[in-house]
N, C-alpha and C positions, 0 to 999 in steps of 0.2 A: 505494499500500499504506499503512495506517495504521501508524503508529508507535507503539510500546509502551512505556513506563517504568515500573519497578517502583520504587516511592519507599517507604524503610522511615520509619517514624515520620511519617506522612501524615494520621493522625487530627484534628491540631491543630496551631497554631502555625507555625512556618515549614516544615515538610512539606506541610501544608496549602496553604500559600501557593504552594509550589512544584509541587504538584500542580494547583491551579487555574489557574496560568499556562500549564504545559505543555497543559493541556486546552484552554484559551483559544488556543492555538496549533496545535491539531489533533492532539495526542498521546491517545492512550486511555493512560490511568493506572491502575496497579494499587497500593493504599496496603496496605503490609503493616505490620500494628501489633496488639500485645495488646489494646487499648483500641478500641472501636468510634468512627467518626466523631464529633466533638462536635456537628456538625451534623445529626447523624442519616442522614445519606446515607450507606448501607452498600452501595451498588450495586458498588461497585468494591474493597470491603474485602476483605482475606483475614485472618484472626486468626492472629497469628505471634507466637510466643515467642521472640524473637530471642536469648534467652540460651540457648535448646535448638536444637542441631544438627539434630533429627530435625522438629521443627517449621517449620525454614528450608527443608529439603528438601522437606517435603510442600507448603509455600507456593509453591514457585517450581514445582512439579509441577502444581499447581492453576492457577497463572500462566499456565504453559506451554500448557494445556490451551485456553485462551482465544487462542492465537496467540502467534508468535515474539515473544519479548523483544528489544527493541533498543535500550533506554535502562535505567541503574541510577541513582538517586541513593541514596547511603548517608546517610539523616538523621538517623535514628534514634540517641539518645544518652541517658544518664543521668549524674547526678552524685550522689557519697555527700552525704548531708544532715548527718550528723553529722560532729562533730570527728574526727582521725584516731583519736584515743584512744578514743572512744565506737563506732566502726565495727567491726564483726565481720569475718571473712576470708569469710565467705558474703555481705556485701554488697560486699566489695571485688573477688572472684570474679565476682559477676554484672554488677560495672560493668565489668570487664575483657572478660566474655563478650560484653555487649551493644556496648562500644565499639572493642573492636580485635577478636575474633574474628568477631563477626557480619558487619561489612562485607567479611572476606576470603571467607567462604564463601557470603554473596550474590555478590561478583564472581565465584567460581568456579562457582555456580548457573548464572549468565547463558551 
């Protein structure tokens, strides 16, 4: 049986490297990311807004439609780019939604 890993934030950077390594090791990988893959390879990409619980639910349903999920890598994260004084509450809420709430919701969805 092929093992399947869902990786958040795998369109570029560390997430892409994790996805590539798992694929090299025989895993089928599914990339949940708001942005398409930087290399243009969108075969395993499911557009997902990790700040939106409904988007996470829909993404995992699409992922499960492809077969059982046997692994999860909660890789996606964002950072406030402005100083604390310049950051809005909306910026803070989005950061918390993606960095704290989304990993919990993704783990529950598996």
